[in-house]
Structure formats: C-alpha cells, structure tokens
C-alpha positions in Angstrom: 0.0 0.0 0.0 1.3 3.4 -0.9 0.4 6.6 1.0 -3.3 7.3 0.5 -3.6 10.5 -1.5 -7.3 11.1 -0.7 -6.7 10.6 3.0 -3.7 12.9 3.0 -5.7 15.6 1.2 -8.7 15.1 3.5 -6.7 15.3 6.6 -4.9 18.4 5.6 -8.1 20.2 4.6 -9.5 19.4 8.0 -6.5 20.7 9.8 -6.3 23.9 7.8 -9.9 24.7 8.8 -8.8 24.8 12.4 -7.9 28.5 12.9 -4.8 28.0 15.1 -3.5 31.5 14.7 -0.5 32.7 16.7 -1.8 35.6 18.9 1.8 37.1 19.0 1.6 39.6 21.9 -2.2 39.6 22.2 -4.5 37.4 24.3 -5.6 34.1 22.8 -9.2 34.0 21.5 -11.4 30.9 21.5 -11.7 29.5 18.0 -8.4 31.3 16.9 -5.8 29.5 19.0 -3.6 26.4 19.1 -5.8 24.8 21.8 -8.4 23.6 19.2 -5.6 22.2 17.0 -4.0 20.4 19.9 -7.4 18.9 20.8 -7.9 17.6 17.3 -4.4 16.1 17.1 -4.8 14.3 20.5 -8.0 12.8 19.2 -6.3 11.6 16.0 -3.4 10.1 18.1 -5.8 8.2 20.3 -7.6 6.8 17.2 -4.2 5.5 15.9 -3.6 3.8 19.3 -0.8 6.1 20.3 0.0 7.0 23.9 -0.7 10.7 24.3 0.5 13.6 26.4 0.3 17.4 26.6 1.7 20.2 28.7 0.5 23.8 28.9 3.0 26.4 27.6 0.6 29.4 28.0 -3.2 29.6 28.5 -4.9 28.0 25.5 -1.5 27.0 24.1 -0.4 23.4 25.0 2.3 21.3 23.4 0.9 17.8 22.5 2.4 14.5 21.4 1.5 11.0 20.5 3.8 8.0 21.0 3.7 4.8 19.0 5.5 2.4 21.3 8.2 0.2 19.9 9.8 -2.9 21.4 12.3 -0.8 23.4 15.5 -1.8 21.5 15.6 0.9 18.9 16.0 4.7 18.7 13.2 7.1 19.5 12.4 9.3 16.5 10.3 12.4 16.7 8.3 13.9 13.8 7.7 17.4 14.9 5.7 20.4 13.5 4.3 23.6 14.8 0.6 24.0 15.2 0.4 27.8 14.9 0.0 29.9 11.8 0.4 33.5 11.0 -2.7 35.7 10.6 -5.1 36.0 7.7 -5.0 39.8 7.1 -5.6 40.5 3.4 -6.1 36.7 2.8 -9.7 36.2 1.7 -11.2 32.8 2.8 -7.9 31.9 4.4 -9.3 28.9 6.2 -11.7 27.7 3.4 -9.3 24.8 2.5 -9.8 22.9 -0.7 -8.1 20.6 -3.1 -7.8 22.2 -6.6 -5.5 21.4 -9.5 -3.5 19.0 -7.3 -2.9 21.6 -4.6 -4.4 22.1 -1.1 -4.9 25.7 -0.4 -5.4 27.7 2.7 -3.6 29.3 5.6 -1.2 26.8 7.2 -1.4 24.3 4.4 2.2 24.8 3.5 3.5 26.2 6.8 3.2 23.6 8.2 0.1 21.4 8.6 0.9 19.3 5.6 3.7 17.8 7.7 1.1 16.7 10.3 -1.0 15.0 7.6 2.1 13.1 6.4 3.2 12.1 9.9 -0.3 10.7 10.6 -0.2 8.8 7.4 3.2 7.3 8.4 1.6 5.9 11.6 -1.5 4.6 9.7 0.7 2.8 7.2 2.7 1.1 10.0 -0.4 0.1 11.9 -2.3 -1.1 8.9 0.6 -3.3 7.8 1.4 -4.7 11.3 4.9 -3.3 11.3 6.2 -3.0 14.9 9.3 -0.7 15.2 12.1 -1.5 17.6 12.0 2.1 18.8 9.3 4.6 19.7 7.9 7.0 17.1 6.6 10.3 18.4 4.5 12.9 16.6 4.8 16.3 18.4 2.7 19.4 18.0 4.4 22.5 19.1 3.1 26.0 19.9 4.5 29.5 19.1 7.0 28.8 16.4 5.9 31.9 14.5 6.8 34.3 17.3 9.1 33.5 20.2 9.6 29.7 19.9 8.4 29.2 23.5 6.8 25.9 22.6 10.0 24.2 21.4 12.0 25.8 24.3 9.6 24.2 26.7 9.7 20.8 25.0 13.5 20.9 24.9 13.5 21.5 28.6 10.8 19.1 29.8 10.4 16.6 26.9 9.5 14.3 25.4 12.9 13.8 23.9 14.2 11.6 21.1 17.4 10.4 19.5 16.6 11.8 16.1 14.0 14.3 14.8 12.5 15.4 11.5 10.9 18.9 11.2 8.6 19.0 8.2 9.0 22.7 7.4 8.4 23.4 3.7 11.7 22.7 2.0 10.5 21.4 -1.4 11.8 18.0 0.0 15.4 19.3 0.2 17.4 17.9 3.1 18.3 20.7 5.4 20.6 19.7 8.3 21.6 23.3 9.1 20.3 26.8 9.2 21.3 30.2 10.5 20.2 31.6 13.8 18.3 34.8 14.4 19.3 37.4 17.0 17.1 40.5 17.4 18.1 43.4 19.6 17.2 47.0 20.3 19.4 50.0 20.1 18.4 53.0 22.1 19.7 56.6 21.8 19.1 59.1 24.6 19.0 62.9 24.4 17.6 65.9 26.1 14.0 67.0 25.3 13.2 70.7 24.7 11.0 72.9 22.5 11.7 72.7 18.8 11.9 76.5 18.6 15.3 76.2 20.3 16.7 72.8 19.2 20.2 73.9 20.2 19.1 73.7 23.9 18.4 70.0 23.6 20.0 66.8 22.3 18.0 65.1 19.5 17.8 61.4 20.0 16.3 60.8 16.6 19.2 62.7 14.9 21.6 60.5 16.8 19.8 57.4 15.7 20.2 58.7 12.2 24.0 58.7 12.8 23.7 55.1 14.1 21.8 54.0 11.0 24.5 55.6 8.8 27.3 54.0 10.8 25.8 50.5 10.6 24.7 50.8 7.0 27.7 48.9 5.7 27.5 46.0 8.2 25.5 43.7 6.0 27.9 44.1 3.1 30.8 43.7 5.4 29.5 40.3 6.7 29.1 39.1 3.1 32.4 40.3 1.9 34.7 39.6 4.9 32.7 37.8 7.5 32.9 34.1 8.5 31.2 31.6 6.2 29.6 28.2 6.5 29.7 25.6 3.7 25.9 25.4 3.5 24.7 28.6 5.2 27.0 31.0 3.5 27.6 34.3 5.4 25.6 36.1 8.1 23.2 38.9 7.5 22.3 42.2 9.2 19.3 44.5 8.8 17.8 47.6 10.5 14.0 47.1 10.4 12.0 49.2 12.9 12.6 52.8 14.2 10.5 54.6 16.8 11.2 58.1 18.1 9.6 61.3 19.0 6.0 62.0 20.1 5.1 65.4 18.4 6.6 67.7 15.8 7.3 70.7 18.1 9.4 68.8 20.6 13.0 67.6 20.4 12.8 63.9 21.2 14.9 62.5 24.1 14.4 58.9 23.2 14.7 56.8 20.0 14.8 53.1 19.5 15.6 50.8 16.6 15.1 47.0 16.2 17.9 45.2 14.4 18.0 41.7 13.0 21.2 39.6 12.8 21.2 36.2 11.0 24.2 34.4 12.5 26.1 31.2 11.5 26.5 28.0 13.5 29.4 28.5 15.8 29.1 32.3 16.1 28.8 33.6 19.7 25.8 35.7 20.7 27.7 37.8 23.1 30.3 38.6 20.5 27.6 39.9 18.2 26.2 42.2 20.8 29.6 43.4 21.9 30.4 44.2 18.3 27.3 46.5 18.2 28.5 48.2 21.4 32.0 48.7 20.0 30.6 50.3 16.9 28.4 52.7 18.9 31.4 53.5 21.1 33.2 54.7 17.9 30.3 57.2 17.3 30.6 58.5 20.8 34.1 59.7 20.1 32.9 62.0 17.2 29.4 63.1 18.2 29.0 65.4 21.2 26.5 64.2 23.9 26.0 60.9 22.1 24.5 58.2 24.3 23.4 54.8 23.1 22.9 51.3 24.5 22.2 47.9 23.2 19.4 45.8 24.7 19.0 42.1 23.8 18.5 39.6 22.7 14.8 40.5 22.3 14.4 37.3 20.1 16.9 34.5 19.9 16.4 31.5 17.5 19.5 29.4 17.6 21.4 28.1 14.7 21.2 24.4 13.6 24.2 22.4 12.5 23.8 18.6 12.2 26.9 16.9 10.6 26.4 15.4 7.1 27.9 12.2 8.6 25.0 11.9 11.1 23.0 8.7 10.9 19.9 10.9 10.6 21.2 12.8 7.6 22.4 9.6 5.9 19.1 7.8 6.5 16.9 10.6 5.2 19.1 11.3 2.3 18.9 7.7 1.3 15.2 7.7 1.8 14.8 10.8 -0.4 16.9 9.3 -3.1 14.9 6.0 -3.1 11.6 8.0 -3.2 12.5 10.7 -5.7 14.8 8.5 -7.9 17.5 11.2 -7.9 20.0 12.6 -5.4 18.2 15.0 -3.1 19.4 18.6 -2.6 21.2 19.0 0.6 21.3 22.7 1.7 20.6 25.1 4.5 17.1 26.0 5.4 16.5 29.7 4.7 14.6 30.5 8.0 14.8 29.6 11.6 13.0 26.6 13.1 12.1 24.8 16.3 14.8 22.2 15.7 17.7 23.7 17.7 15.6 24.0 20.8 14.7 20.4 21.0 18.1 19.2 22.2 18.7 16.3 19.8 19.8 16.0 16.1 17.0 17.2 13.8 16.8 17.7 10.0 14.4 19.9 8.1 12.6 18.2 5.2 9.0 18.9 4.2 6.6 19.3 1.4 5.8 22.8 0.1 7.8 25.9 -0.9 8.8 28.4 1.8 7.9 31.1 -0.7 4.2 30.2 -0.2 4.4 30.4 3.6 2.8 33.6 5.0 1.5 34.5 1.6 -2.1 35.3 0.6 -2.0 32.3 -1.8 -0.7 29.6 0.4 -0.8 26.1 -0.9 1.1 22.7 -1.0 1.3 20.2 -3.8 -0.5 16.9 -2.9 2.2 15.0 -4.9 4.9 16.4 -2.6 2.9 15.3 0.4 2.8 11.7 -1.0 6.5 11.8 -1.5 7.2 13.3 1.9 5.2 10.6 3.6 7.3 7.9 1.8 10.5 9.7 2.7 9.5 9.9 6.4 8.5 6.2 6.5 11.7 5.0 4.8 13.8 7.1 7.2 12.0 5.8 10.2 12.5 2.2 9.0 16.2 2.8 8.2 17.0 4.3 11.5 15.3 1.3 13.2 17.7 -1.1 11.6 15.7 -2.3 8.6 18.1 -3.0 5.7 17.8 -1.2 2.4 16.7 -4.3 0.6 14.1 -5.0 3.3 12.8 -1.4 3.1 12.6 -1.6 -0.7 10.8 -4.9 -0.3 8.2 -3.3 1.8 7.5 -0.6 -0.8 7.6 -3.0 -3.8 5.5 -5.7 -2.1 3.6 -4.6 1.0 3.0 -1.0 0.0 2.1 -1.5 -3.6 
C-alpha cells in the first residue's frame, strides 16, 4: 500500500480549517488559537492507538504529542511540527481549505500542517501493515513557532525527547541539516528634550539614531564580503528594520529606539555579536557630542542548527529521499529559523511545500509532494530502526504496492 492520496488531502483540509492563529503579543481567543488544533491532534493520536501527552505552555497553548510504542530496543524518533499559523490579514477565505488542481490551499497548508498529515499517514501505514518498530515513534505538535519559539523551548527542557528528529517545514523536499540563527536586539539613543523653537538647547535622540543608521549601513555588506562563512549557510546577514522616536513635531525627542536583526552562523557567539554592536556605537561617541546609546537584547533568539552530514539521521533521510525521488536529493541550508535547535537532539528539516508560499495570501502545498514526503519519512524511520535497504525496498515493492 502506498500513501493514501485522498486521505492525505482530506486530513490536511480538516487541519487547515482549524484556525490555530498565533496571537503574538495579544490574548488568545477561543476559535483562533492552538488549543483547538491540539485537541484535534490528540483525538487523532488516540484513534491510531498512540499514547498521548500534553503540557501547557501558556493559556490555550499546549504542546501535545502521541507516542507509538516500539519494542524498546531501537531509537526514539520524533516527527515534529508547529501548530500555529500567521494571521489572515488580506487573505480572503484563508481557512476555506480545498483541493484544486493538485494543490491544497489555505492558511497553514504549507507552513506547516501538511507535515502533520504526512506524519499521521506514516503511523497509519505502520499500523495497517502490522509493522512494529524497535524504537518509539513520536508525533509532536508545538506552539508558538511563528513568534518566540516558547513551545520548542519548553519541550526541549521538559520533553518528550528523542534520539533523532524530523521537522517537516516546507523545503520542497530538500534535506536541510543546518540553518542560521536569528538574533534580534534593540538600540536606544538618549538625548535631552526641549521645545523645537530652540533645538540647540536639547539633544535630539532621533538625529543621533540617524547617525547610528548611517554608521551601521555597511555592516551587511561587510558580513558578506569579509565575515565568517559556512559551507551550507554562507555568510551572516544584518538589517535595521524598525525605528521609533519622538511624540510630536514641536518637541525635540529625548528617546529613540531601533530594532535590528542579525542572522548568524552555526558557531558564532551571541555575546560577541552584541559586543560588536556596542563597540561600533562607542566609535560614534568619540565623534558626536553628547552621544548616548545602548544595546538591549536579545529580544528574540532563535539558535542556529548544524547537524553533521555524517550523522546517521542525515544519511538515513538522504537515502530515503533518493529512493523515493529516484534522484539525489538537494542538501542545503534551510533559509529560515525553526524549532529544531531548541529540542536538544539532532534534527533535520525536510518537508513538502515551498517556503515562498508560507505567510503569503496564496498559500498552498502540492499533494504529490505530500505523498513523496510521507514515503521519505517512513523510509527514514525504518532505516533508523535497523531495517536494511533491501528490506525497506521490499516493503514498498510488495507490502506497500
């Protein structure tokens, strides 16, 4: 038996219709939160005969998991995905999921509820064909990936844990054992407020922030030209993205803040990055009278991922992808950050869908990629559990055909 296309599509459509929107810094609202998604998943886990568990991360926002018990002499493997989606502003009928022209559309279809549909199909295929794994297989639903990664941080601290993990973020089925980290921080400039009719009596914090912007404007190019590099991730990135200052036009502002974003490489030190900002600001203080600035952060920290290409996980999933796709899979860095580094064990990113569709107002995933992803996941699980290549191929040529 091969993955059931109709069942995959039906499952994903049902999941997309659950409005598990990340509230970001707002209060959760019933009907628009992860709680309803977690309840649905727990029900599906129980139907499949899995042991279940959950733990509250914040009100209405529990992490959940289902465990398919093995015979206790193999590795524990986690198939993990986040339950939250971004919002639906400007996206008409965002949750009216449908299958059309081979694609399932709707908010969360690509990022990343398609992964859940594939994971559930893996367990169904194992159960329907009476295959007992040596090790446990866990499906984990994680909250708050789209904002502060509190769900994966909690799971990394309190479990469940595993020996290996797959995160089905949309990678177009590329194998991604690494990605950059993200460090957000705030830069504050301080001045002296006064009436704008006599600006010379004050110190303009907004003007000083302008000098900061000018001073840091070459940092991104510097990182690309002379910064450290990684064989898959390339070089780091820097951007200045939010500026707030002043309250009214006739007053010299005494405060201004800017939010900056740094994408850093595996192995780069967080404190070194923040200290570099401070050193650059200290340079300005030598040339600008009354200049005062400070760096606060991190305000957001998503750690980098770096699993060796020689890892059994990378070798297993690469072999599974090659057997499924009939060609060598692409092995690359994932463009964005993920829950993977927080979980505390080796994880690889590989999933159906294109990251370009995530967060868009035309989000979709190809059903054929979901079928392929399901086979890749199942082959990987079997391989890591000690099934030989010929035996795995035999399952797919005999049992699963």
